[in-house]
ROBA-981094 format. One line per 4 residues: number of its first residue (from 1); their letters; for each residue x, y, z of N, C-alpha, C. Coordinates in nm, 2 decimals. Layout:
# ROBA-981094
NUM> a> X Y Z X Y Z X Y Z | ... .
END
This chain:
# ROBA-981094
1> mnnr> 1.44 4.23 0.24 1.43 4.10 0.20 1.58 4.07 0.14 | 1.70 4.02 0.20 1.83 4.02 0.16 1.85 3.91 0.07 | 1.97 3.90 -0.01 1.99 3.80 -0.12 1.99 3.68 -0.07 | 2.03 3.64 0.04 2.02 3.49 0.10 1.88 3.45 0.10 .
5> elft> 1.79 3.52 0.15 1.65 3.49 0.16 1.59 3.48 0.02 | 1.62 3.58 -0.04 1.58 3.56 -0.19 1.63 3.43 -0.25 | 1.75 3.38 -0.24 1.79 3.26 -0.28 1.71 3.14 -0.23 | 1.70 3.14 -0.08 1.64 3.04 -0.02 1.48 3.03 -0.07 .
9> rfiy> 1.40 3.12 -0.11 1.27 3.12 -0.15 1.30 3.08 -0.29 | 1.38 3.10 -0.37 1.42 3.06 -0.53 1.40 2.92 -0.51 | 1.50 2.85 -0.43 1.53 2.72 -0.41 1.39 2.64 -0.38 | 1.31 2.71 -0.27 1.19 2.61 -0.25 1.09 2.63 -0.36 .
13> cllg> 1.09 2.75 -0.43 1.02 2.74 -0.55 1.06 2.64 -0.64 | 1.17 2.64 -0.69 1.22 2.55 -0.79 1.21 2.41 -0.74 | 1.21 2.37 -0.63 1.20 2.23 -0.60 1.06 2.19 -0.59 | 0.97 2.31 -0.54 0.84 2.27 -0.53 0.75 2.25 -0.66 .
17> wgtv> 0.79 2.36 -0.75 0.71 2.37 -0.87 0.78 2.29 -0.97 | 0.92 2.27 -0.94 0.99 2.16 -1.04 0.94 2.03 -1.03 | 0.91 1.97 -0.93 0.85 1.86 -0.90 0.72 1.83 -0.98 | 0.64 1.97 -0.94 0.50 1.95 -1.02 0.54 1.93 -1.18 .
21> givy> 0.61 2.01 -1.23 0.65 2.01 -1.38 0.70 1.88 -1.42 | 0.77 1.81 -1.37 0.84 1.66 -1.41 0.72 1.57 -1.40 | 0.64 1.57 -1.29 0.52 1.47 -1.27 0.42 1.50 -1.36 | 0.38 1.61 -1.39 0.29 1.66 -1.49 0.34 1.63 -1.63 .
25> qytg> 0.47 1.66 -1.67 0.51 1.61 -1.79 0.52 1.47 -1.82 | 0.57 1.38 -1.71 0.58 1.24 -1.75 0.45 1.19 -1.74 | 0.34 1.21 -1.66 0.24 1.15 -1.66 0.13 1.20 -1.79 | 0.16 1.29 -1.84 0.10 1.35 -1.97 0.14 1.28 -2.10 .
29> qvtg> 0.26 1.24 -2.09 0.31 1.13 -2.20 0.26 0.99 -2.20 | 0.23 0.96 -2.09 0.19 0.83 -2.07 0.07 0.78 -2.14 | 0.11 0.71 -2.26 -0.03 0.66 -2.34 -0.12 0.55 -2.28 | -0.24 0.56 -2.31 -0.34 0.46 -2.25 -0.46 0.51 -2.26 .
33> qahi> -0.57 0.43 -2.25 -0.70 0.45 -2.27 -0.75 0.54 -2.14 | -0.79 0.67 -2.17 -0.81 0.77 -2.09 -0.96 0.77 -2.06 | -1.02 0.76 -1.94 -1.15 0.77 -1.91 -1.23 0.90 -1.92 | -1.30 0.91 -2.03 -1.38 1.03 -2.06 -1.48 1.09 -1.96 .
37> llps> -1.44 1.19 -1.89 -1.53 1.25 -1.79 -1.65 1.33 -1.85 | -1.77 1.30 -1.83 -1.89 1.38 -1.88 -1.92 1.50 -1.80 | -1.98 1.60 -1.86 -1.99 1.72 -1.79 -2.13 1.71 -1.70 | -2.14 1.76 -1.60 -2.24 1.77 -1.50 -2.33 1.89 -1.54 .
41> kldn> -2.47 1.90 -1.49 -2.54 2.02 -1.51 -2.50 2.14 -1.46 | -2.40 2.15 -1.36 -2.34 2.27 -1.34 -2.23 2.30 -1.42 | -2.16 2.20 -1.47 -2.06 2.25 -1.60 -2.13 2.29 -1.71 | -2.25 2.23 -1.77 -2.32 2.29 -1.86 -2.36 2.43 -1.86 .
45> avpf> -2.40 2.45 -1.72 -2.46 2.60 -1.70 -2.34 2.71 -1.70 | -2.24 2.66 -1.70 -2.11 2.76 -1.70 -2.08 2.81 -1.85 | -2.10 2.93 -1.87 -2.07 2.98 -2.02 -1.93 2.95 -2.06 | -1.89 2.91 -2.18 -1.77 2.92 -2.24 -1.71 3.03 -2.28 .
49> spda> -1.60 3.07 -2.26 -1.53 3.22 -2.31 -1.37 3.17 -2.32 | -1.34 3.22 -2.43 -1.17 3.22 -2.43 -1.10 3.32 -2.38 | -1.18 3.42 -2.33 -1.13 3.54 -2.27 -1.07 3.50 -2.15 | -1.13 3.37 -2.07 -1.09 3.35 -1.93 -0.93 3.29 -1.94 .
53> iwly> -0.88 3.28 -2.07 -0.75 3.23 -2.07 -0.64 3.32 -2.00 | -0.67 3.44 -1.99 -0.59 3.53 -1.96 -0.56 3.51 -1.78 | -0.69 3.48 -1.70 -0.69 3.45 -1.57 -0.63 3.30 -1.55 | -0.65 3.22 -1.65 -0.59 3.09 -1.64 -0.44 3.11 -1.65 .
57> lsff> -0.40 3.16 -1.73 -0.23 3.20 -1.75 -0.17 3.27 -1.63 | -0.25 3.35 -1.55 -0.20 3.43 -1.46 -0.17 3.32 -1.33 | -0.20 3.22 -1.35 -0.17 3.10 -1.23 -0.02 3.09 -1.24 | 0.04 3.11 -1.36 0.19 3.11 -1.36 0.27 3.23 -1.29 .
61> lfip> 0.19 3.31 -1.27 0.24 3.43 -1.19 0.21 3.42 -1.04 | 0.11 3.38 -1.04 0.03 3.35 -0.90 0.13 3.28 -0.81 | 0.17 3.14 -0.88 0.25 3.05 -0.79 0.38 3.10 -0.74 | 0.47 3.16 -0.82 0.61 3.20 -0.78 0.58 3.32 -0.70 .
65> lgyf> 0.47 3.40 -0.70 0.48 3.50 -0.61 0.44 3.47 -0.47 | 0.38 3.35 -0.46 0.34 3.29 -0.33 0.45 3.27 -0.25 | 0.57 3.21 -0.33 0.69 3.17 -0.27 0.77 3.30 -0.23 | 0.75 3.41 -0.28 0.83 3.53 -0.27 0.76 3.63 -0.18 .
69> lcpl> 0.65 3.62 -0.16 0.56 3.72 -0.06 0.53 3.65 0.07 | 0.52 3.52 0.06 0.46 3.45 0.21 0.56 3.47 0.30 | 0.53 3.48 0.43 0.64 3.46 0.53 0.74 3.34 0.50 | 0.85 3.40 0.54 0.95 3.28 0.49 0.95 3.15 0.57 .
73> rkar> 0.89 3.15 0.70 0.85 3.03 0.77 0.74 2.94 0.70 | 0.69 3.00 0.60 0.56 2.93 0.54 0.61 2.88 0.41 | 0.74 2.92 0.37 0.78 2.89 0.20 0.82 2.72 0.20 | 0.87 2.69 0.32 0.91 2.54 0.30 0.80 2.44 0.31 .
77> plmy> 0.72 2.49 0.41 0.58 2.41 0.41 0.51 2.40 0.27 | 0.51 2.52 0.20 0.42 2.54 0.10 0.51 2.45 -0.02 | 0.62 2.43 -0.01 0.72 2.36 -0.11 0.68 2.22 -0.08 | 0.65 2.17 0.04 0.61 2.02 0.07 0.48 1.99 0.02 .
81> amql> 0.40 2.09 0.05 0.25 2.07 0.02 0.25 2.06 -0.14 | 0.34 2.14 -0.22 0.29 2.14 -0.35 0.36 2.02 -0.41 | 0.48 1.96 -0.36 0.52 1.83 -0.39 0.45 1.72 -0.35 | 0.37 1.74 -0.25 0.27 1.61 -0.22 0.15 1.61 -0.30 .
85> calv> 0.11 1.74 -0.35 -0.02 1.75 -0.44 0.04 1.70 -0.58 | 0.16 1.72 -0.62 0.21 1.66 -0.74 0.22 1.51 -0.74 | 0.25 1.45 -0.62 0.28 1.31 -0.63 0.15 1.24 -0.61 | 0.06 1.29 -0.54 -0.06 1.24 -0.52 -0.14 1.25 -0.65 .
89> sgav> -0.17 1.35 -0.71 -0.22 1.39 -0.83 -0.16 1.30 -0.95 | -0.03 1.28 -0.96 0.03 1.18 -1.04 -0.01 1.06 -1.05 | 0.01 1.01 -0.92 -0.04 0.85 -0.90 -0.20 0.83 -0.94 | -0.27 0.94 -0.94 -0.40 0.93 -0.99 -0.41 0.93 -1.12 .
93> ylcy> -0.31 1.03 -1.20 -0.30 1.03 -1.34 -0.27 0.89 -1.40 | -0.18 0.83 -1.33 -0.13 0.70 -1.39 -0.23 0.58 -1.38 | -0.31 0.57 -1.26 -0.39 0.49 -1.23 -0.52 0.49 -1.29 | -0.56 0.61 -1.29 -0.70 0.64 -1.35 -0.67 0.77 -1.45 .
97> pttm> -0.62 0.77 -1.57 -0.62 0.84 -1.66 -0.75 0.91 -1.69 | -0.77 1.05 -1.70 -0.91 1.11 -1.73 -0.88 1.21 -1.86 | -0.98 1.20 -1.93 -1.00 1.34 -2.02 -1.15 1.38 -2.04 | -1.15 1.47 -2.16 -1.30 1.52 -2.17 -1.31 1.55 -2.32 .
101> lyhd> -1.42 1.59 -2.34 -1.45 1.64 -2.48 -1.44 1.78 -2.47 | -1.35 1.85 -2.54 -1.30 1.99 -2.53 -1.37 2.07 -2.63 | -1.42 2.20 -2.58 -1.50 2.30 -2.65 -1.43 2.33 -2.77 | -1.51 2.37 -2.88 -1.46 2.45 -3.00 -1.46 2.59 -2.97 .
105> ydls> -1.36 2.67 -3.01 -1.34 2.81 -2.99 -1.30 2.86 -3.11 | -1.32 3.01 -3.11 -1.31 3.09 -3.22 -1.14 3.13 -3.23 | -1.08 3.09 -3.32 -0.94 3.12 -3.34 -0.88 3.25 -3.38 | -1.00 3.32 -3.42 -0.97 3.47 -3.49 -0.94 3.56 -3.39 .
109> tlsg> -0.97 3.53 -3.27 -0.95 3.63 -3.16 -0.80 3.62 -3.08 | -0.77 3.72 -3.04 -0.63 3.70 -2.95 -0.63 3.59 -2.83 | -0.75 3.60 -2.76 -0.77 3.50 -2.66 -0.75 3.37 -2.74 | -0.85 3.35 -2.84 -0.85 3.20 -2.90 -0.72 3.17 -2.94 .
113> lals> -0.62 3.24 -3.01 -0.51 3.22 -3.03 -0.42 3.17 -2.93 | -0.44 3.24 -2.81 -0.37 3.20 -2.69 -0.41 3.08 -2.63 | -0.54 3.05 -2.65 -0.59 2.92 -2.60 -0.54 2.80 -2.69 | -0.55 2.82 -2.84 -0.48 2.73 -2.90 -0.34 2.70 -2.88 .
117> almn> -0.26 2.78 -2.87 -0.12 2.78 -2.81 -0.10 2.70 -2.67 | -0.21 2.73 -2.59 -0.21 2.65 -2.47 -0.24 2.49 -2.50 | -0.35 2.47 -2.59 -0.35 2.36 -2.63 -0.28 2.25 -2.70 | -0.18 2.33 -2.76 -0.09 2.24 -2.84 0.01 2.20 -2.75 .
121> idsp> 0.02 2.25 -2.63 0.16 2.22 -2.54 0.10 2.14 -2.41 | -0.04 2.15 -2.40 -0.08 2.11 -2.27 -0.14 1.95 -2.31 | -0.14 1.87 -2.21 -0.18 1.73 -2.20 -0.33 1.74 -2.20 | -0.39 1.67 -2.28 -0.54 1.65 -2.29 -0.58 1.55 -2.18 .
125> qnll> -0.51 1.51 -2.11 -0.54 1.42 -2.00 -0.50 1.48 -1.87 | -0.48 1.43 -1.75 -0.43 1.50 -1.63 -0.55 1.57 -1.59 | -0.67 1.53 -1.59 -0.80 1.64 -1.54 -0.82 1.62 -1.38 | -0.83 1.50 -1.35 -0.87 1.47 -1.21 -0.78 1.41 -1.12 .
129> pslh> -0.72 1.50 -1.01 -0.77 1.62 -0.97 -0.70 1.73 -1.05 | -0.76 1.86 -1.04 -0.69 1.96 -1.10 -0.58 2.02 -1.03 | -0.44 2.01 -1.09 -0.34 2.04 -1.01 -0.34 2.21 -1.02 | -0.42 2.26 -1.12 -0.43 2.39 -1.13 -0.50 2.46 -1.02 .
133> vslt> -0.59 2.40 -0.98 -0.65 2.43 -0.85 -0.60 2.39 -0.71 | -0.53 2.28 -0.70 -0.48 2.23 -0.60 -0.37 2.34 -0.54 | -0.29 2.36 -0.67 -0.16 2.46 -0.63 -0.19 2.57 -0.62 | -0.31 2.62 -0.66 -0.37 2.77 -0.63 -0.42 2.76 -0.49 .
137> lvvl> -0.46 2.68 -0.42 -0.52 2.69 -0.30 -0.39 2.67 -0.19 | -0.29 2.59 -0.23 -0.18 2.58 -0.11 -0.11 2.70 -0.13 | -0.10 2.76 -0.23 -0.03 2.89 -0.24 -0.10 3.02 -0.16 | -0.24 3.01 -0.20 -0.34 3.09 -0.12 -0.32 3.07 0.03 .
141> nalw> -0.31 2.94 0.09 -0.29 2.92 0.22 -0.16 2.97 0.28 | -0.05 2.98 0.19 0.07 3.03 0.23 0.06 3.21 0.24 | -0.03 3.26 0.14 -0.02 3.41 0.15 -0.14 3.45 0.26 | -0.20 3.38 0.32 -0.32 3.42 0.41 -0.27 3.46 0.52 .
145> stqq> -0.31 3.58 0.57 -0.23 3.67 0.68 -0.35 3.73 0.75 | -0.37 3.74 0.86 -0.48 3.81 0.94 -0.41 3.96 0.95 | -0.29 3.97 0.95 -0.20 4.10 0.96 -0.22 4.20 0.84 | -0.22 4.13 0.72 -0.22 4.20 0.58 -0.35 4.16 0.49 .
149> kfrt> -0.45 4.22 0.57 -0.58 4.18 0.52 -0.62 4.23 0.37 | -0.58 4.34 0.32 -0.61 4.39 0.19 -0.53 4.27 0.12 | -0.40 4.25 0.13 -0.31 4.16 0.04 -0.40 4.03 0.05 | -0.44 3.98 0.16 -0.53 3.86 0.16 -0.64 3.84 0.08 .
153> vlav> -0.73 3.96 0.10 -0.84 3.96 0.02 -0.83 3.95 -0.14 | -0.72 4.04 -0.19 -0.68 4.05 -0.32 -0.63 3.89 -0.37 | -0.55 3.83 -0.25 -0.51 3.68 -0.31 -0.64 3.59 -0.32 | -0.73 3.60 -0.24 -0.85 3.53 -0.23 -0.92 3.55 -0.36 .
157> iwal> -0.95 3.66 -0.41 -1.02 3.70 -0.56 -0.94 3.65 -0.65 | -0.80 3.65 -0.64 -0.73 3.60 -0.75 -0.73 3.46 -0.77 | -0.73 3.41 -0.65 -0.72 3.25 -0.65 -0.86 3.20 -0.70 | -0.96 3.27 -0.63 -1.10 3.21 -0.69 -1.12 3.24 -0.84 .
161> aica> -1.06 3.35 -0.88 -1.06 3.37 -1.02 -0.99 3.26 -1.12 | -0.89 3.21 -1.08 -0.80 3.12 -1.13 -0.90 3.00 -1.14 | -0.92 2.95 -1.01 -0.99 2.83 -1.00 -1.14 2.84 -1.11 | -1.20 2.94 -1.12 -1.32 2.97 -1.19 -1.28 2.97 -1.33 .
165> svlv> -1.17 3.00 -1.39 -1.12 3.01 -1.52 -1.10 2.86 -1.58 | -1.08 2.77 -1.51 -1.06 2.64 -1.56 -1.20 2.59 -1.60 | -1.30 2.61 -1.54 -1.44 2.59 -1.56 -1.49 2.66 -1.68 | -1.46 2.79 -1.69 -1.50 2.88 -1.80 -1.46 2.84 -1.93 .
169> lkrh> -1.30 2.80 -1.94 -1.24 2.75 -2.04 -1.27 2.62 -2.09 | -1.36 2.55 -2.01 -1.37 2.42 -2.02 -1.26 2.30 -2.04 | -1.14 2.37 -1.96 -1.02 2.28 -1.97 -1.05 2.19 -1.84 | -1.14 2.20 -1.72 -1.18 2.11 -1.63 -1.32 2.10 -1.62 .
173> lfid> -1.37 2.01 -1.53 -1.51 1.98 -1.49 -1.50 2.00 -1.36 | -1.64 2.03 -1.29 -1.63 2.06 -1.17 -1.59 1.95 -1.08 | -1.60 1.82 -1.11 -1.54 1.73 -1.03 -1.39 1.75 -1.02 | -1.31 1.78 -1.13 -1.19 1.81 -1.11 -1.14 1.92 -1.01 .
177> vvtg> -1.22 2.02 -1.01 -1.20 2.14 -0.92 -1.23 2.07 -0.80 | -1.32 2.00 -0.75 -1.35 1.96 -0.61 -1.24 1.87 -0.56 | -1.20 1.77 -0.66 -1.09 1.69 -0.62 -0.95 1.74 -0.59 | -0.94 1.87 -0.68 -0.84 1.94 -0.66 -0.80 1.98 -0.52 .
181> alta> -0.92 2.06 -0.49 -0.94 2.12 -0.37 -0.91 2.02 -0.24 | -0.96 1.90 -0.25 -0.96 1.81 -0.15 -0.80 1.77 -0.15 | -0.76 1.76 -0.29 -0.61 1.73 -0.26 -0.52 1.83 -0.19 | -0.57 1.95 -0.22 -0.49 2.07 -0.14 -0.50 2.05 0.01 .
185> cgal> -0.62 2.04 0.04 -0.68 2.03 0.18 -0.60 1.91 0.26 | -0.59 1.80 0.18 -0.52 1.67 0.23 -0.37 1.71 0.24 | -0.31 1.76 0.16 -0.18 1.78 0.16 -0.13 1.88 0.26 | -0.22 1.98 0.28 -0.17 2.09 0.38 -0.19 2.02 0.52 .
189> vivh> -0.30 1.95 0.56 -0.32 1.88 0.67 -0.21 1.78 0.69 | -0.16 1.70 0.60 -0.04 1.62 0.62 0.09 1.69 0.67 | 0.11 1.81 0.57 0.23 1.88 0.62 0.25 1.95 0.73 | 0.11 1.99 0.78 0.12 2.08 0.90 0.11 1.97 1.03 .
193> takf> 0.05 1.84 1.00 0.06 1.73 1.11 0.19 1.68 1.13 | 0.29 1.67 1.02 0.40 1.64 1.03 0.49 1.74 1.09 | 0.48 1.87 1.06 0.57 1.95 1.13 0.54 1.97 1.27 | 0.40 1.94 1.31 0.38 1.97 1.47 0.45 1.84 1.53 .
197> vlkr> 0.42 1.70 1.45 0.51 1.61 1.53 0.64 1.61 1.56 | 0.70 1.68 1.45 0.85 1.68 1.44 0.90 1.78 1.55 | 0.81 1.89 1.55 0.86 1.98 1.64 0.81 1.94 1.80 | 0.72 1.86 1.82 0.71 1.81 1.95 0.81 1.70 2.00 .
201> ntne> 0.85 1.62 1.90 0.94 1.52 1.93 1.09 1.61 1.94 | 1.12 1.71 1.88 1.25 1.76 1.90 1.24 1.84 2.03 | 1.11 1.87 2.11 1.11 1.93 2.22 1.10 1.85 2.34 | 1.10 1.73 2.31 1.09 1.60 2.41 1.22 1.56 2.45 .
END
């Protein structure tokens, strides 16, 4: 990987993830009456553990690695898919802001302190759909490779662990995870369809 390719990947990551940051910060600061989401039976069956904070935070390593480890041809579609996830989610956050009753936790442990620090900077809103889940899944799609099966398996396990961590930490509910996954699927379909149409029109 030469310097030019590294720079190209960096720009894609900056534009893709940067869009997410701008949208998330803006919508998180908008004040208004947020709808309180109630936990389902499945949510109540998931045990709370502050130790899941480390898997949750590994998301911030998983995302940039996706840009730098995926084939270069997938980096731009990844950027577009991430931007689309941010815009769709941001529209929902503005039109239907949601929050939940957050779990009490033990601050005496290292995990508890890390979770407390996260909650101090994170928005209590912006739950549905979960950007944590949607962004993880679009990155997983970019990393998916039938040629590099071992890496793909590791990426799948890591992505699933990140998605599970939002439930174990009680930062999201199951409905947020489902809608986050649907957002990712929709964004990927739109990006790949647009790419196919543009390629077909170019060849005509």
